[in-house]
Steps between C-alpha positions, in 0.01 A plus 500: 500500500466270804815433695572198720437711810153592371418135433619388844300776667184393315552136597560594863185711517300220333629245753413728791143544371464126449618418852258754642223328303605155625490621860155650446352182350661266754343696784138611534322637195345844520122511452379631163390863480195641327511771233232766492380700201685830443159670494453423868608800710602374842613717790868592492607248764305225330645593160848461648408154626360404159817620330709294740283195430538551126876529544505178705296324230742611229787382718327163544452460125864584434612248761277234347656564159850489649415177679365342182819594316712359782305174493573462129872542565494253788309245292765541230780443753338174608404392147856559375647307794683797646308448824396148597197415711517299821206402719558532875546125528753494214683793654514319834654195335750720311608667825531177698649273231693740274579771755360771272484841674166671555489878469220645713402844361213570742490812721592469867134516610452156338849357551496543880186285529634193317786406270659198333796370697839602354337730242667830406290808567542800269172695471414661170256727690534622857295718733562868432629658822532853360269771626518761228177645358484259205565191713243600762243554224571152359471346846166667561375395155619142555324484838173647370498282187527171687810500719283510812335177383801308365762631744746564216699822548604737224799344322767638271737331256850437635732652241787289639314174437711385204829596663403315820414187300831534314687497830342167595466310174704475178308540177534130413335386826183290495270740682146431623319833540200513732259746656171452684261474204724485194461847350797688644724203438409514129600866494824404675563226242463753219749736663745218568471365147567844358802524731651179357368221725417205274409215739187640661214297649171663595299360791151472352229632729757617753556373852130539569434202271739274692384220726667439836696203367641686198759706689680499830367830632586714800324786674199553726236431230444260210621617160140527378423760768802726440319720248194585709458775756293797606132479582444205265746289700355610834149400394608181325354612166773364275503190282792358696325537835172361369684193372672461837169538688346223288773268626520627858131481581268714712761626747680693228175640362376609842818700555445715194124517558574643844736755344231606253246543778758701694554732204125566473476567874790744490357676194159523672659638816693762301182601317305539822790689658515737203127566533537577870788737433296674230206550736733628771651755262151612391396546864809712564430717195132541594593630845 
């Protein structure tokens, strides 16, 4: 017979898996892996790699199923009116005219670049600063699977999220919940609704969908640019930067073209240097 403690433990584990899935989908997607026939006998090292790829593919499929289930729940929350939708412009009016609070649930890597003035920052995910074996493995996996390109570090769910929100807002507060692209804020709305918050507003499309006139923003960058980083930001290969370059003209484009040329020159120099070192080592061994 199931006891209340068993039920709560199951719900907690399910929520943790869901939040891990949300973080995975809101950052870079891992590339698909290929399955080989069991009849193929690869060398031992290669078989290990194939097994790891198969495991990653199974993990991807499970996350896709979890994400599909989460989307159904979120659609139901919106359809039933438990979470109301606001566009960035509507949210800006609600903040300025009705003094509704905005809860920013983004991680610090995005928050420090740009934020809405007078918003309350309580991240649902934050950069994992631990250095145990499991955390280091996740950081390496995150970097290899796209973190180097997007600049997004390995994040973990803040288990104190609900208690921190409870310290700032009563459960009858009109609360606008926002993140950079709209996915993590939906997960936050689900958690808050389950915790008893009944006046929730979801910022559709996230802060990335906002125009400059929608919010009074602060920080060193526009709100649209807060979610980009890594090599993609350095090279200007993001939708936000391409849109900005279309408005700014050739000067903006030349800057990133020069960076791209610089990257190729550095890569070429490293390649030539590696060749020279290899020849030097061969000469030493031959003598």
